[in-house]
C-alpha positions in Angstrom: 0.0 0.0 0.0 2.9 2.3 0.7 4.1 2.0 -2.9 0.6 2.7 -4.2 0.3 5.8 -2.0 3.7 7.1 -3.2 2.8 6.4 -6.8 -0.6 8.2 -6.7 1.0 11.2 -4.9 3.7 11.3 -7.5 1.2 11.2 -10.3 -0.6 14.3 -8.9 2.7 16.1 -9.0 3.6 15.0 -12.5 0.2 15.9 -13.8 -1.9 14.4 -16.5 -0.8 16.5 -19.5 0.5 13.5 -21.4 -0.5 9.9 -21.7 0.7 7.6 -18.9 1.7 5.1 -21.6 4.5 7.6 -22.5 6.0 7.5 -19.0 9.1 5.4 -18.3 8.7 2.4 -16.0 9.7 3.2 -12.4 9.3 0.5 -9.8 8.2 3.0 -7.1 5.6 4.6 -9.4 4.4 1.5 -11.2 1.3 0.6 -9.2 0.1 4.2 -9.4 0.6 4.4 -13.2 -1.1 1.0 -13.6 -4.2 2.4 -11.8 -4.2 5.5 -13.9 -3.9 3.6 -17.2 -6.8 1.4 -16.0 -9.0 4.3 -14.9 -8.4 6.3 -18.1 -8.9 3.2 -20.2 -5.6 3.9 -22.2 -5.2 0.1 -22.7 -7.5 -2.9 -22.8 -7.9 -5.1 -19.8 -6.0 -7.9 -21.6 -3.1 -5.5 -22.5 -3.0 -4.4 -18.9 -3.0 -8.1 -17.7 -0.1 -8.9 -20.0 1.9 -5.8 -19.1 1.4 -6.5 -15.4 2.3 -10.2 -15.9 5.5 -9.2 -17.7 6.5 -7.0 -14.7 5.6 -9.7 -12.2 7.5 -12.4 -14.1 10.7 -10.4 -15.1 13.8 -12.3 -14.0 17.3 -11.9 -15.4 17.1 -15.5 -16.7 13.9 -15.0 -18.7 15.6 -13.0 -21.4 13.7 -9.6 -21.3 13.9 -6.4 -19.4 11.4 -3.8 -18.2 13.7 -1.1 -16.9 14.1 2.0 -19.2 10.9 1.2 -21.2 7.7 3.2 -21.4 4.4 1.6 -20.3 3.3 1.6 -23.9 6.5 -0.2 -24.9 5.9 -2.7 -22.0 2.5 -3.5 -23.4 3.9 -4.1 -26.9 6.7 -6.3 -25.5 4.2 -8.3 -23.4 2.0 -8.8 -26.4 5.0 -10.1 -28.3 5.9 -12.4 -25.4 2.4 -13.8 -25.4 2.9 -14.7 -29.1 6.5 -15.9 -29.2 7.1 -17.1 -25.6 10.2 -16.5 -23.5 13.7 -16.5 -25.0 14.8 -19.4 -22.9 15.0 -23.2 -23.4 13.0 -25.4 -21.1 14.4 -28.9 -20.7 11.7 -31.5 -20.0 11.9 -35.2 -19.6 8.5 -36.2 -20.9 7.9 -39.9 -21.7 6.1 -40.9 -24.9 2.3 -41.2 -24.8 1.2 -44.9 -25.0 -0.3 -45.8 -28.3 -4.1 -45.8 -28.6 -4.8 -42.8 -26.3 -5.7 -39.4 -27.5 -6.4 -36.4 -25.3 -8.6 -33.3 -25.5 -7.7 -30.7 -22.8 -10.1 -27.9 -21.9 -9.0 -25.0 -19.6 -12.1 -24.0 -17.6 -10.8 -21.1 -15.6 -11.2 -20.8 -11.8 -13.7 -21.9 -9.2 -13.9 -22.7 -5.5 -13.8 -26.1 -3.9 -14.1 -27.5 -0.4 -10.9 -29.2 0.9 -13.1 -31.9 2.3 -16.9 -32.6 2.4 -17.3 -31.4 6.0 -15.3 -28.2 5.6 -17.0 -24.8 5.4 -13.8 -23.3 3.9 -13.5 -22.7 0.2 -10.3 -22.5 -1.7 -9.7 -20.9 -5.2 -8.5 -23.4 -7.8 -7.7 -23.6 -11.5 -10.0 -26.1 -13.3 -9.5 -28.1 -16.4 -11.1 -31.2 -17.9 -9.6 -33.9 -20.1 -11.2 -36.3 -22.5 -9.2 -39.5 -22.7 -10.2 -41.5 -25.8 -9.3 -45.1 -26.2 -8.8 -45.6 -29.9 -7.7 -49.2 -29.7 -9.9 -52.3 -30.2 -9.4 -53.5 -26.6 -10.3 -52.2 -23.2 -7.6 -50.6 -21.2 -7.2 -49.0 -17.7 -5.9 -45.4 -17.3 -3.6 -45.4 -14.2 -1.7 -42.2 -13.6 -1.2 -38.9 -15.5 0.6 -35.6 -15.1 0.1 -32.2 -16.6 2.4 -29.3 -17.2 0.9 -25.9 -16.5 2.4 -22.9 -18.3 1.5 -19.2 -18.2 0.7 -16.8 -21.1 4.4 -16.4 -22.1 4.7 -20.2 -22.3 6.5 -19.9 -18.9 6.6 -23.0 -16.8 4.6 -22.7 -13.6 4.1 -26.2 -12.2 3.5 -29.9 -12.9 0.6 -31.7 -11.3 0.2 -35.5 -10.9 -3.0 -37.4 -10.6 -4.2 -40.9 -10.0 -7.0 -42.2 -12.2 -7.3 -46.0 -12.0 -10.3 -46.2 -14.4 -11.3 -48.6 -17.1 -11.8 -47.2 -20.6 -13.6 -49.6 -22.9 -12.6 -49.9 -26.6 -13.6 -46.8 -28.5 -14.8 -45.0 -25.4 -13.9 -41.5 -24.2 -13.6 -40.9 -20.5 -13.9 -37.2 -19.5 -12.4 -36.3 -16.1 -12.3 -32.9 -14.3 -9.1 -31.8 -12.5 -8.0 -28.9 -10.3 -4.9 -27.3 -9.0 -4.8 -25.1 -5.9 -4.4 -21.4 -7.0 -2.0 -20.9 -4.2 0.5 -23.2 -5.8 0.3 -21.2 -9.1 0.5 -17.9 -7.3 3.5 -19.0 -5.2 5.4 -20.3 -8.2 4.6 -17.2 -10.3 5.7 -14.8 -7.6 8.7 -16.7 -6.3 12.0 -14.7 -6.7 10.1 -11.7 -8.2 12.1 -8.5 -8.8 9.3 -6.0 -8.6 6.5 -5.5 -6.1 3.1 -5.7 -7.9 0.1 -4.8 -5.8 -2.5 -6.3 -8.2 -2.3 -9.8 -9.5 -5.2 -10.7 -11.8 -5.3 -14.3 -10.7 -8.7 -15.0 -12.3 -7.4 -14.0 -15.8 -4.2 -16.0 -15.2 -6.1 -19.2 -14.3 -8.2 -18.8 -17.4 -5.2 -18.3 -19.7 -3.1 -21.3 -18.5 -1.7 -23.5 -21.2 -1.9 -27.1 -20.1 -0.2 -30.0 -21.8 0.4 -33.7 -21.0 3.4 -34.5 -18.9 3.1 -38.2 -18.8 0.5 -41.0 -18.7 0.5 -44.7 -17.9 -2.0 -47.5 -18.8 -2.7 -51.1 -18.0 -3.5 -53.2 -21.1 -5.1 -56.0 -19.0 -7.9 -54.1 -17.1 -9.6 -57.1 -15.5 -9.4 -55.6 -12.0 -10.5 -52.1 -12.9 -14.0 -50.6 -13.3 -15.4 -47.8 -15.3 -15.5 -44.4 -13.6 -18.9 -42.8 -13.8 -18.7 -39.9 -11.3 -17.7 -37.3 -13.8 -19.0 -34.4 -11.7 -16.2 -34.8 -9.2 -12.8 -33.1 -9.5 -9.5 -34.9 -9.1 -7.0 -33.4 -6.7 -3.3 -33.8 -7.5 -1.3 -36.1 -5.3 1.7 -33.8 -5.9 2.5 -30.4 -7.5 6.0 -29.1 -8.3 7.2 -26.2 -6.2 9.9 -24.1 -7.9 11.4 -23.3 -4.5 11.3 -26.8 -3.0 11.7 -29.0 -6.0 13.6 -27.0 -8.7 15.6 -24.1 -7.1 17.4 -26.5 -4.8 18.4 -28.6 -7.8 20.0 -25.6 -9.6 17.4 -25.7 -12.4 18.9 -22.5 -14.0 21.8 -23.5 -16.3 23.7 -20.7 -18.0 26.3 -21.0 -20.7 27.6 -18.2 -23.0 24.6 -16.7 -24.7 22.2 -19.4 -23.6 20.0 -20.1 -20.6 18.3 -23.4 -20.0 15.7 -24.0 -17.3 15.8 -27.7 -16.4 12.4 -28.8 -15.3 13.3 -32.5 -15.6 10.8 -35.4 -15.2 7.3 -34.3 -16.0 5.6 -37.6 -15.2 5.0 -37.7 -11.4 4.4 -41.0 -9.6 2.5 -41.3 -6.4 4.4 -42.6 -3.4 1.3 -44.2 -1.9 -2.4 -44.7 -2.6 -3.9 -41.3 -2.3 -6.6 -40.8 -4.8 -9.1 -38.1 -3.8 -12.1 -36.3 -5.3 -14.0 -33.4 -4.0 -17.1 -31.6 -5.1 -17.2 -28.1 -6.6 -18.2 -25.2 -4.6 -19.5 -21.9 -6.0 
């Protein structure tokens, strides 16, 4: 709040004779100028979201800068990043998808869920649904799967692993809903941030996630598995990757002359013990 107060006070001194988009980025004035651009509608909400995300995500290893640029230039740079992605190489160890399974992934934005049926507390989550189609001539069982979550700049955020253990008959499509706690996403996005940002549009971020398959396992002899019919429930991950706890301590940032690699490593998470859970959607 102190930064916002200083920013707004400084804006009054600077006056409004020129567009805020022509002003040069200043960390101490940023939140005030953000509010002025928003109130004067000098940029669209999506442009503001991308600009704000670029400030929030700026790190020396992501290959772009925000210092010395005007807010108009920040918006143009952020729009370009949303199209081309970050100028870094991510290194993933992603196993091949078993033959006979095709996926259709739908990002569904945010919602609230109850941590357990008896809890009155609701938590904000990112929701997505996946259709698993068995294109083979035989029944199979879907065991475990993992998904990679990326932001609007194709920036890695986390990996989430889920247990399924459901039979899929030949030619059938099984559609399952999943969620990831929004706190995991927020914590990974803000970890090691360079600039203080008062406003984080978490709702737009959760709706703009890019989700891809990180790994999947099947059982070709599904005699001991049953079809899953409770498609209104959401699957909770048995594990999500924390940049601080899982990647930072493993020196995931690798720099060579002129090149930066971010080593995410294995994207197919395996449960350590039986821990499949589902919970019902809240509001």
